[in-house]
N, C-alpha and C positions, 0 to 999 in steps of 0.2 A: 503493500499498500503506500502512496506516496510515492514512489519511484517514478522517474521520467522514462518516456517512451525513446526506445532506441530507433533515433531519425538516420542511422547509416542506412536504412532500408528504404528511404524516402529519397536518396541522393542521387538513383539512375530517373527515376521519376520525373524529378526537379529537373535534373539534365534534358530528358525528354521535352518537358515542357517549353526549358529555355532554349532549345534546338527550333522548336515550332513557333518560338516568337522571336526568333533573330538574334536571342540573345547569346553572349560569350557563350564559348562552346569548350566543356572540360573534360579532357581524355582521359577516359577510366583504364585506358591501357598500360601494362608495363613498358617503361623505355624500352626502345630497341625490338618490341614486339610487334608482329603482324597485327593490323588493325584493319581487316577487312575480312567479312566474310565470303567463304567459297562455297560453292553448290557445283556437285560431281553429279550429272546426273547420268542414270543406268546406260547410257550409250557411249559414256565417256569412261567406263571401267576401262583397266587396261590388264592383261594376262601377262605382260611384260615386267614379272615380278618373280621372286624366287618361286618354284614349285614342288610339290613332293610327289612322287607318282602313286597314280589312282585318285585324283583330286585335280581341281582348278581352284589357283587366287586371284582375284580380279582386285586391285590396287583402286583405292578411292581418295583415301585422305594419305597423300604421299608428295616427296619432294617432286616425283616425276611430272605432277599433276601441276607441280608450280606453286604448292601450297606447303608453306614455314608452319611445323609443327612439332613438337615433342612427343607425338605419336604417330603411327602407322594405324591404318584401318582399310575394311575392305570385307569382300564376299570369298565364301567358301564353298566349296558344292563338291558334293561325292555322288556322283551316279548310282543308280539302284545296283545291289549286289556287291558293289566297289568297295574297297578297304584304301586307305594310303598305305604308304610305306612307315616305316617307326622314323621318328624324327624329334628333333626337339628345337628349341627357338635360341640357343644360346641364354645371354641377359637378359632376354625379355620376359618379361609376366607378360600372358595373354587374357584376354578376358572375351567370352563369346556370348553372344546371342543368338540362340536357335530360331531364325525364322520358320522354317518347314521342315516336315519330316521327322525322323528318329534316328539316332545314332549311339552306338556301343563305343566308350572310348576306353579303352587299354591303357595302363601304366604299371610302374612297377619295376624291379630288379630284372623281371624275366616276363613283365606283360602280365601279371598274376593279378592284378586289381584292375576293376573294369567300373564303369558308371554307365547307366541309360538315360538318354538327354531327350526331349522332344519340345517342340514348337514351345514358346514362351518359359525355356529356361535359360538359364545364366550358367557358365562353367567357368572356373579360372584354373587354366595352366601355369603353375610356377614354372620360372627360370629353368633351365637345365634339365627338365624332365622328360626322358623321352616317353612318348606315346605314340599311340595310331588310332584314328577313327575309323570304323566300320559301318556301313550301310547296311542294316539286316533285309531291308524290303527289299523285294525283287521288282517291286512297279513305281516306288517312288525316290527321287535322290533328297538328300536334307540339304537344307542350306543356311548359312550362318554368318551373322556379322560379328567380325574378328578385329579387335582392337588392342593392338602392341603396344609397350610402354618405350619403344623408340621409334626414332622417326623413319629408318631403314629396317625393313625384314629381315629377319635372321630366320634363315631354315637350313638346319644341319640336318641333312639325310643320312641315315644310320645303314647299315647291311641289312639283307633279308634277315640273316641269320642269327642277329646281334642278341637275342632273347633266347640262343638255343643256347643251355648250358652245356661248356666244353669240359669234357672229363682229360684231364691232365695226368699225364703216367705219375706215378709216384716216383719220387727221386731215388735211383738206385744209389744206394749207400755201398762203397767198397770197403770189404771187412780186410783188414790187415793183420 
């Protein structure tokens, strides 16, 4: 009771009114930041980005589109009954929003962990975590919006046998 309202929430509205009335404009952006909004239409998405076998990545928010950002974003598609190669994204954290379809995501030392994601789900893939996406549907692709924590996408494709346990020969000791 008796506390003053937080007027910091009203500054953007006041700035908009000032702009409309021709009053001095105060910039809300950080020094040196890009101060424009960029729109990338579906026809402008580009597959000229790093790929993983079994999938299609289309960049949207990327330097190749002339967009200066600390993030990368795009669309990820896996066709019916397909699966991606095992891969990771280096130092990048990845956040996914499932637009359509259903996928099984595998991860872990030998791919032993899994989760199923469906339209409307969010998924977080930590940096350096080997993983694979599998489309279990024989009829429908799955499509995701993907956002990465650095401006250039990192994709490290691993060998197909990455999760195959290797049985090494025991070390032979020579008896003296």
